Each structure stands twice: as C-alpha cells, then as structure tokens.
C-alpha positions in Angstrom: -38.8 -147.5 19.5 -38.4 -148.3 23.5 -41.4 -150.6 24.4 -43.4 -149.3 27.4 -46.5 -149.8 29.1 -48.9 -146.7 28.3 -51.3 -145.8 31.1 -54.8 -144.1 30.9 -56.2 -142.9 33.7 -59.3 -141.5 34.8 -60.0 -139.6 38.0 -62.5 -137.1 39.1 -61.0 -133.7 39.2 -60.7 -133.0 42.4 -58.4 -136.1 42.5 -56.4 -135.9 39.5 -53.4 -134.1 41.2 -53.4 -137.2 43.4 -52.3 -139.2 40.3 -49.6 -136.7 39.1 -48.0 -136.4 42.5 -48.3 -140.6 42.8 -46.4 -140.6 39.5 -44.1 -138.4 40.6 -42.8 -140.5 43.5 -42.7 -143.2 40.9 -40.1 -141.4 39.1 -42.8 -140.5 36.6 -42.5 -136.9 35.5 -44.2 -137.0 32.2 -47.2 -137.1 31.8 -50.1 -135.7 29.9 -53.4 -134.4 31.6 -56.9 -133.6 29.7 -59.4 -131.7 31.7 -63.0 -132.2 31.2 -63.6 -135.4 30.0 -67.6 -136.8 30.0 -68.7 -140.1 30.6 -70.5 -142.9 32.2 -69.5 -145.4 34.5 -70.2 -147.3 37.4 -70.5 -143.8 39.4 -72.7 -142.9 36.8 -72.6 -140.4 34.5 -70.1 -137.5 34.5 -70.5 -134.3 32.8 -67.5 -131.9 31.7 -69.7 -128.7 30.9 -70.8 -127.6 34.3 -70.3 -124.5 36.2 -67.4 -126.2 39.0 -65.9 -128.8 37.2 -66.5 -130.6 40.4 -67.9 -133.8 39.3 -66.1 -133.9 36.2 -63.3 -136.2 34.7 -59.8 -135.8 33.7 -57.6 -138.2 32.2 -54.1 -138.5 32.8 -52.2 -140.2 29.9 -48.6 -142.1 30.0 -45.9 -144.0 30.1 -44.2 -146.8 32.4 -41.2 -148.6 31.9 -42.8 -152.1 32.5 -40.1 -153.2 35.4 -41.8 -150.7 37.3 -45.4 -150.9 36.5 -46.0 -153.8 39.7 -45.3 -151.7 42.1 -47.0 -148.3 40.3 -50.2 -149.9 40.4 -50.2 -151.3 43.8 -50.4 -147.8 44.9 -52.6 -147.2 41.8 -55.5 -149.3 42.6 -55.5 -148.4 46.4 -56.5 -144.3 45.8 -58.8 -145.7 42.8 -60.5 -148.0 45.5 -60.7 -144.7 47.7 -61.7 -141.9 45.0 -63.1 -144.0 41.9 -62.1 -143.7 38.3 -59.8 -146.3 35.9 -56.9 -147.0 34.9 -56.1 -149.0 31.8 -53.0 -150.3 30.3 -51.7 -151.1 27.4 -48.0 -152.0 25.6 -46.3 -149.3 23.4 -43.7 -148.3 21.8 -42.3 -144.7 22.1 -40.6 -143.0 19.2 -37.9 -141.3 20.8 -36.7 -138.0 19.6 
C-alpha cells in the first residue's frame, strides 16, 4: 500500500470545476465528484433538492502524494477564501492494483 494524503473538498456547485482544474494543474488527474451534497456550515444551510442546483454543494475526493500537499493547499486555500467551502486532509493508504 502507498501512503497518501486524502482530500475531501466541499464547494458550491458553480465552483466545483475550479477545484478540478486546480487539481489538474498540480498533477492530480484522478478524483471523484459527488453532486448535490446538502449540509450546513458558515454560509448557512445548503439543500440538495432545489430545482436549479446552483446553491447545492459538491464533494470532491482525491489523493495527493505527501510531498505535493503544501503547494496544493496554498492555492486551494486562496480559492476557498474567495468562494467558501472546506477541505479535510487525512492520512490514507492507497491499495494500488
């Protein structure tokens, strides 16, 4: 198994593509996006069942080699400051097949 950092990023639906582009610029081409997440945070409650989906959240999950994490987080933090959202970083083991 390979030690990696697991990132779980929650972002407003309109800004999800900004996150995936950022990941690509940092060489992270694999990610999973879950659309229509609901919850509550510093910007209030977000519902996933509205008609347009504009104010719903998306959750993006990816992994990052530990040596690339700091540079990625610096740029990601700036994006989250502008648009809101959150990022959780945890240690993980990737079962590569």
